[in-house]
BABAVEX-334888 format. One line per 5 residues: their letters; for each residue x, y, z of C-alpha. Coordinates in steps of 0.02 Angstrom, whole numbers. Layout:
<pts>
a = X,Y,Z; ...
</pts>
This chain:
<pts>
xxxxx = -1283,2108,1113; -1135,2033,1013; -1110,1936,858; -965,1832,792; -887,1845,624
xxxxx = -833,1699,513; -664,1689,601; -734,1695,775; -704,1877,816; -834,1962,924
xxxxx = -906,2115,850; -1035,2235,926; -1206,2227,843; -1205,2404,804; -1037,2388,716
xxxxx = -1070,2233,622; -1234,2299,555; -1162,2473,504; -1010,2393,425; -1102,2266,334
xxxxx = -1228,2386,267; -1093,2498,200; -997,2356,130; -1142,2263,45; -1266,2396,1
xxxxx = -1130,2526,-59; -974,2440,-120; -914,2589,-226; -952,2711,-93; -861,2598,33
xxxxx = -710,2600,-75; -707,2793,-94; -767,2852,72; -647,2863,213; -641,2720,334
xxxxx = -706,2736,506; -579,2791,628; -529,2675,774; -585,2737,952; -412,2750,1009
xxxxx = -340,2839,860; -388,3006,775; -516,3058,901; -536,3223,816; -570,3152,653
xxxxx = -704,3038,728; -773,3191,812; -781,3285,647; -868,3144,549; -997,3136,693
xxxxx = -1029,3316,667; -1042,3291,477; -1174,3146,515; -1277,3272,617; -1263,3400,483
xxxxx = -1351,3280,363; -1511,3292,452; -1484,3464,538; -1456,3551,375; -1569,3441,266
xxxxx = -1653,3589,184; -1493,3673,139; -1424,3509,79; -1560,3487,-36; -1542,3655,-104
xxxxx = -1353,3624,-137; -1390,3469,-230; -1527,3561,-335; -1420,3704,-379; -1249,3603,-402
xxxxx = -1288,3565,-592; -1313,3750,-621; -1156,3798,-522; -1036,3679,-607; -1112,3710,-782
xxxxx = -1076,3889,-761; -902,3864,-688; -860,3749,-840; -917,3878,-961; -839,4025,-876
xxxxx = -660,3927,-852; -637,3882,-1029; -689,4055,-1094; -583,4149,-966; -710,4288,-963
xxxxx = -880,4303,-875; -938,4416,-1026; -926,4261,-1141; -1027,4160,-1015; -1157,4309,-1016
xxxxx = -1164,4305,-1204; -1203,4114,-1202; -1353,4142,-1085; -1421,4295,-1165; -1389,4256,-1355
xxxxx = -1397,4066,-1348; -1515,4032,-1210; -1580,3858,-1277; -1411,3803,-1291; -1378,3851,-1102
xxxxx = -1534,3758,-1059; -1470,3608,-1151; -1300,3614,-1054; -1400,3626,-888; -1497,3476,-936
xxxxx = -1348,3370,-990; -1253,3428,-823; -1403,3382,-715; -1417,3205,-797; -1237,3170,-766
xxxxx = -1256,3227,-591; -1406,3116,-555; -1305,2972,-641; -1163,3004,-507; -1282,3017,-366
xxxxx = -1365,2854,-412; -1189,2774,-401; -1119,2848,-239; -1270,2902,-132; -1160,3026,-33
xxxxx = -1183,3201,-114; -999,3249,-76; -928,3105,-177; -1038,3144,-332; -995,3333,-316
xxxxx = -819,3298,-308; -815,3185,-459; -924,3294,-560; -817,3447,-521; -654,3355,-565
xxxxx = -721,3294,-732; -799,3464,-786; -655,3575,-721; -524,3464,-800; -613,3458,-970
xxxxx = -635,3652,-959; -463,3687,-916; -394,3567,-1057; -510,3663,-1176; -431,3826,-1117
xxxxx = -253,3769,-1136; -288,3677,-1295; -368,3835,-1388; -239,3946,-1321; -100,3832,-1385
xxxxx = -157,3792,-1561; -317,3880,-1594; -418,3711,-1599; -556,3665,-1484; -568,3513,-1378
xxxxx = -666,3366,-1433; -694,3201,-1341; -587,3094,-1464; -436,3199,-1412; -436,3102,-1255
xxxxx = -350,2956,-1354; -196,3056,-1336; -207,3054,-1142; -66,2921,-1134; 49,3052,-1230
xxxxx = 16,3185,-1104; 197,3202,-1063; 237,3242,-1240; 91,3354,-1257; 143,3465,-1112
xxxxx = 302,3511,-1200; 193,3581,-1343; 72,3670,-1244; 62,3854,-1175; 6,3819,-998
xxxxx = -15,3980,-906; -94,3982,-730; -173,4151,-703; -247,4234,-553; -418,4221,-643
xxxxx = -402,4030,-661; -350,4015,-474; -493,4109,-429; -615,3994,-520; -526,3842,-452
xxxxx = -538,3916,-267; -734,3944,-294; -755,3761,-366; -660,3690,-221; -751,3792,-90
xxxxx = -916,3724,-148; -847,3547,-142; -782,3572,43; -956,3646,85; -1043,3500,29
xxxxx = -919,3383,107; -948,3470,279; -1134,3476,266; -1132,3292,208; -1302,3273,102
xxxxx = -1356,3102,64; -1483,3023,-46; -1623,2919,51; -1648,2778,-82; -1618,2600,-87
xxxxx = -1474,2528,-188; -1597,2453,-318; -1677,2626,-340; -1517,2709,-354; -1456,2589,-492
xxxxx = -1626,2622,-576; -1593,2803,-571; -1411,2788,-642; -1478,2674,-781; -1610,2792,-826
xxxxx = -1479,2928,-844; -1364,2823,-938; -1488,2778,-1070; -1528,2943,-1147; -1349,3000,-1138
xxxxx = -1295,2849,-1245; -1440,2884,-1356; -1383,3063,-1378; -1219,2997,-1447; -1270,2849,-1557
xxxxx = -1453,2867,-1608; -1478,2997,-1744; -1663,2972,-1724; -1654,3031,-1545; -1520,3163,-1552
xxxxx = -1562,3253,-1711; -1731,3316,-1644; -1655,3356,-1475; -1519,3459,-1559; -1643,3549,-1663
xxxxx = -1766,3582,-1516; -1624,3668,-1426; -1557,3757,-1579; -1380,3678,-1587; -1273,3704,-1726
xxxxx = -1256,3538,-1818; -1161,3590,-1973; -1043,3455,-2037; -869,3509,-1983; -756,3467,-2122
xxxxx = -608,3569,-2067; -544,3653,-1918; -616,3831,-1952; -784,3769,-1978; -767,3665,-1820
xxxxx = -719,3820,-1730; -858,3921,-1794; -986,3784,-1729; -897,3807,-1553; -931,3989,-1563
xxxxx = -1119,3946,-1577; -1134,3797,-1470; -1006,3846,-1332; -917,3722,-1222; -1029,3581,-1163
xxxxx = -1150,3569,-1296; -1009,3572,-1424; -925,3422,-1330; -1090,3327,-1347; -1135,3365,-1516
xxxxx = -957,3330,-1587; -966,3161,-1500; -1119,3120,-1586; -1039,3174,-1754; -880,3068,-1720
xxxxx = -986,2922,-1689; -1088,2952,-1850; -920,2965,-1946; -851,2808,-1875; -777,2691,-1994
xxxxx = -888,2558,-2068; -831,2425,-2195; -936,2447,-2353; -1056,2299,-2382; -990,2266,-2553
xxxxx = -816,2239,-2494; -751,2075,-2552; -603,1993,-2634; -702,1984,-2800; -735,2171,-2795
xxxxx = -549,2218,-2756; -492,2117,-2902; -618,2187,-3017; -549,2365,-2966; -368,2304,-2996
xxxxx = -406,2220,-3160; -304,2353,-3268; -160,2341,-3382; 9,2356,-3306; 163,2430,-3390
xxxxx = 303,2322,-3320; 443,2389,-3444; 507,2521,-3327; 648,2474,-3207; 747,2620,-3130
xxxxx = 813,2693,-3282; 889,2528,-3333; 932,2468,-3158; 1008,2628,-3077; 922,2654,-2912
xxxxx = 930,2823,-2841; 919,2862,-2659; 745,2925,-2613; 735,3055,-2470; 567,3115,-2417
xxxxx = 575,3263,-2288; 413,3308,-2206; 461,3470,-2117; 357,3498,-1956; 248,3652,-1973
xxxxx = 334,3721,-2115; 226,3838,-2222; 251,3983,-2346; 149,4125,-2282; 195,4226,-2433
xxxxx = 22,4160,-2495; -57,4301,-2393; -24,4471,-2482; -68,4555,-2316; 88,4492,-2221
xxxxx = 248,4579,-2252; 367,4431,-2259; 555,4463,-2274; 616,4400,-2432; 773,4313,-2353
xxxxx = 658,4201,-2247; 610,4087,-2397; 774,4128,-2505; 841,3947,-2500; 673,3860,-2517
xxxxx = 645,3970,-2685; 828,3908,-2733; 796,3733,-2718; 634,3753,-2823; 733,3833,-2958
xxxxx = 862,3691,-2960; 723,3564,-2962; 534,3569,-2981; 404,3637,-2861; 210,3618,-2847
xxxxx = 66,3630,-2719; 8,3480,-2627; -158,3475,-2522; -121,3424,-2343; -257,3331,-2253
xxxxx = -239,3440,-2097; -213,3610,-2019; -109,3660,-1867; -99,3490,-1792; -119,3296,-1819
xxxxx = 39,3275,-1909; 13,3089,-1919; -122,3121,-2050; -1,3192,-2168; 121,3067,-2128
xxxxx = 3,2925,-2160; -26,2986,-2333; 152,3005,-2370; 194,2833,-2298; 57,2737,-2370
xxxxx = 4,2837,-2532; -176,2819,-2473; -303,2953,-2423; -353,2983,-2242; -521,3019,-2309
xxxxx = -536,2834,-2351; -537,2807,-2168; -655,2954,-2135; -512,3076,-2092; -476,3013,-1910
xxxxx = -364,3130,-1816; -241,2975,-1781; -253,2866,-1937; -117,2754,-1869; -233,2702,-1727
xxxxx = -354,2631,-1852; -230,2512,-1925; -240,2314,-1917; -97,2246,-1807; -1,2164,-1937
xxxxx = 126,2199,-2079; 63,2349,-2172; 92,2378,-2363; 168,2555,-2337; 290,2626,-2469
xxxxx = 434,2568,-2373; 392,2388,-2404; 402,2421,-2589; 572,2497,-2576; 627,2353,-2467
xxxxx = 575,2228,-2595; 677,2317,-2723; 836,2304,-2621; 835,2475,-2536; 883,2504,-2358
xxxxx = 726,2580,-2276; 757,2708,-2139; 629,2816,-2032; 703,2971,-1941; 595,3072,-1807
xxxxx = 697,3174,-1685; 573,3155,-1547; 508,3026,-1430; 478,2854,-1504; 325,2828,-1400
xxxxx = 225,2977,-1454; 82,2931,-1569; 138,2752,-1532; 258,2776,-1677; 391,2648,-1622
xxxxx = 265,2505,-1593; 154,2549,-1744; 284,2600,-1874; 372,2435,-1844; 249,2360,-1964
xxxxx = 286,2483,-2106; 436,2395,-2182; 571,2510,-2098; 731,2413,-2063; 797,2555,-1955
xxxxx = 706,2681,-1849; 799,2826,-1772; 724,2930,-1636; 786,3060,-1500; 711,3079,-1329
xxxxx = 776,3233,-1233; 694,3187,-1077; 761,3012,-1057; 931,3066,-1137; 921,2917,-1258
xxxxx = 953,2940,-1446; 977,2833,-1599; 1064,2972,-1690; 1245,2932,-1740; 1289,3120,-1771
xxxxx = 1300,3264,-1642; 1128,3322,-1591; 1102,3509,-1586; 940,3604,-1536; 861,3762,-1605
xxxxx = 718,3822,-1499; 636,3688,-1403; 677,3543,-1518; 814,3452,-1617; 882,3577,-1761
xxxxx = 832,3523,-1931; 1014,3526,-1979; 1047,3380,-1860; 921,3284,-1954; 1001,3326,-2124
xxxxx = 1165,3278,-2060; 1095,3104,-1997; 1026,3085,-2181; 1199,3121,-2253; 1276,2994,-2133
xxxxx = 1150,2863,-2185; 1185,2882,-2366; 1371,2880,-2340; 1375,2724,-2226; 1249,2618,-2319
xxxxx = 1310,2493,-2462; 1138,2501,-2539; 1023,2636,-2603; 911,2708,-2462; 738,2758,-2445
xxxxx = 718,2878,-2308; 570,2958,-2224; 597,3099,-2093; 466,3196,-1999; 570,3336,-1926
xxxxx = 530,3434,-1761; 624,3598,-1753; 478,3706,-1814; 350,3633,-1692; 266,3754,-1563
xxxxx = 290,3831,-1435; 350,3995,-1530; 396,4082,-1367; 592,4082,-1388; 668,4228,-1476
xxxxx = 706,4410,-1453; 528,4444,-1414; 437,4295,-1323; 264,4366,-1362; 305,4385,-1542
xxxxx = 254,4212,-1587; 238,4235,-1781; 402,4327,-1788; 491,4188,-1692; 413,4053,-1802
xxxxx = 482,4142,-1968; 651,4148,-1882; 645,3956,-1860; 582,3941,-2039; 731,4036,-2104
xxxxx = 852,3939,-1997; 783,3778,-2071; 799,3840,-2250; 979,3886,-2209; 1010,3710,-2158
xxxxx = 920,3643,-2299; 1028,3735,-2424; 1192,3661,-2345; 1114,3492,-2353; 1074,3506,-2538
xxxxx = 1248,3580,-2574; 1325,3422,-2487; 1223,3306,-2584; 1296,3380,-2745; 1464,3320,-2687
xxxxx = 1403,3148,-2657; 1431,3027,-2804; 1259,2937,-2777; 1106,2985,-2876; 989,3054,-2744
xxxxx = 815,3128,-2766; 742,3238,-2615; 555,3274,-2595; 521,3417,-2469; 352,3474,-2401
xxxxx = 280,3542,-2240; 155,3437,-2155; 40,3578,-2108; 28,3770,-2075; 86,3802,-1889
xxxxx = -12,3796,-1739; -29,3977,-1671; -118,4039,-1516; -301,4050,-1528; -344,4234,-1490
xxxxx = -195,4330,-1549; -142,4223,-1691; -95,4288,-1866; -239,4185,-1929; -361,4288,-1835
xxxxx = -279,4449,-1890; -305,4388,-2073; -488,4357,-2042; -488,4175,-2093; -646,4073,-2089
xxxxx = -727,3919,-2155; -762,4004,-2316; -584,4078,-2349; -463,3958,-2269; -419,3846,-2413
xxxxx = -242,3926,-2432; -193,3840,-2268; -220,3669,-2343; -108,3714,-2493; 73,3671,-2454
xxxxx = 214,3716,-2575; 341,3578,-2599; 491,3536,-2713; 581,3392,-2794; 764,3408,-2812
xxxxx = 900,3294,-2866; 1096,3281,-2883; 1071,3196,-3057; 975,3232,-3214; 803,3167,-3154
xxxxx = 646,3182,-3262; 534,3306,-3169; 402,3310,-3309; 297,3194,-3198; 274,3319,-3057
xxxxx = 98,3385,-3066; 71,3560,-3133; -92,3575,-3036; -143,3555,-2856; -128,3370,-2800
xxxxx = -164,3283,-2636; -16,3224,-2520; -50,3039,-2544; -16,3050,-2732; 161,3119,-2696
xxxxx = 235,2939,-2676; 179,2898,-2842; 255,3047,-2916; 418,2990,-2841; 402,2815,-2914
xxxxx = 370,2889,-3093; 519,3006,-3073; 633,2855,-3025; 554,2733,-3155; 515,2612,-3021
xxxxx = 423,2445,-3064; 233,2449,-3050; 96,2335,-3000; -90,2349,-3017; -104,2452,-2864
xxxxx = 23,2578,-2912; -49,2592,-3090; -226,2621,-3015; -163,2751,-2908; -83,2840,-3049
xxxxx = -246,2833,-3141; -337,2910,-2992; -201,3054,-2986; -254,3094,-3163; -439,3082,-3144
xxxxx = -458,3142,-2963; -304,3241,-2917; -379,3313,-2752; -474,3207,-2627; -487,3293,-2468
xxxxx = -641,3342,-2371; -542,3461,-2262; -497,3562,-2417; -652,3541,-2511; -802,3466,-2441
xxxxx = -896,3467,-2607; -778,3337,-2675; -897,3177,-2672; -838,3012,-2601; -747,2892,-2710
xxxxx = -809,2716,-2665; -663,2630,-2756; -530,2736,-2672; -611,2712,-2508; -630,2527,-2515
xxxxx = -447,2511,-2574; -383,2608,-2424; -483,2496,-2305; -435,2336,-2394; -247,2384,-2380
xxxxx = -230,2444,-2201; -375,2370,-2105; -446,2218,-2191; -382,2071,-2293; -261,2161,-2413
xxxxx = -331,2086,-2561; -251,2216,-2682; -65,2187,-2739; 53,2183,-2593; 239,2228,-2581
xxxxx = 248,2108,-2430; 322,1934,-2474; 198,1797,-2471; 276,1708,-2334; 247,1855,-2216
xxxxx = 76,1891,-2295; 28,1710,-2241; 73,1747,-2055; -48,1894,-2035; -187,1867,-2157
</pts>
């Protein structure tokens, strides 16, 4: 018996029914599953598929068994892969059995969801295996690279994977290859035996929805996930810094950690306060403003802000025998100017947190300390510090010797008031640098950046405000006399950076332009998880505060008044106001208010001290300026404000 298609083509009844059934009832499956081979082509493939179709019923009991044990199999493989050693997995099962049961349940629910979508067991197994093994491998490499564990919000950096691979220690070991062979073998076995779910499309959709709802509730509904986490004895401690987060991982292990931190991230999402309004902002800003100061009578010095990548002074740890010559020139700069301690909002990674605080003079805590605060900003002109300098007649410059697309800097930072942005991309061979580019280790030598700064000063007919985030001291630290001596190589690079810094400051002394330099490291370096000096020092959530204390210095080639430099620890985001005070810049109500906060609340960082209570005013000001309506005083001209408000 035959049927005609809409265009008149004659089709066999068998082919018409099977094709339409696959196309109509299983659209997703039809898109993924291999198409049926033609009779005259690929006869071996057709014969193999016929064999697989027979296997579906011939090995029905075995297929059922494989579908039942697969969640257990892939759960174990994911945990073993990320931990490298089976002993760690055994510890999870024996010491934290309730957490392991939680992992199994989550894995089974995910698998049931996939089976509901695709019907064919091999497709669900393949997708589930890819997801879990990819996440597990990413966790393995991430922790091995910087000692930080993977959380789902890290996936936001997927678009920058090319840049991330230049940072990471990616080592394919025989053990890892073996784990992948085992996982692939299971997928191939299921593909050959070809198990299928005997359920109608409606029933399968119902199953998928039934799985999706509790998974969503486990992320967004505290009334649901709190008792669940309590029942399975998951650690739900608020992770206010990386060390506490890592301690939570040690208790929850991989899969439970991913789920619980996803709940925590959602709970900490940024929500605009109910009392946010223009009237409330104006009330906060209703303070007397001293408008008498004007750049020491009109003399505007160049302002150079150097945020040195991963620069840190390890002499804070007495146990370490640090060669005195390593920080010799850093100490010299402090002796010629004025030093202090700034509290950084991050450790080992997320440079953009520190960069945000220095560029905006606002706390990332006001945005709930996101890993990438620049992704939270409204898509409009932003009242960053560069806008103030621009309004005062400065030439504003941003220098970063790396790819412009990393962290979306070129796109986002274009709203910050920089008239010139200078990047360097080794991969594409493009550069905005006007001086010869040299490398030290993997990245551009700090001395190249210093030379570019000197060139900007010499070629500009205006005073300049320049912010640079360097790259030389970024990991990996496997280049040197001993590739395995990560910490020793790092100290060599720091010493090299200091030597270049000394030459830079010496040249500034010969320039007949008043110039002030602020120098600080963004955070302590990322070091390998298991063998790092941090583990050797026995650092934990209770004693890690030195890692959030960054030494800095102010230096000038003229008689600057450094009496404004704080004697006590002060958060990063206050440093721009210290600079404004030193150069006697004009003030508005916002700047005056931030100076008041610097005196009354010098440290505002949950990473450094979670006991510091939230400050509603400071949080609302932060949200107002970078996310909402910008009711607080703005350095952006009114005609530009009217185009984005």
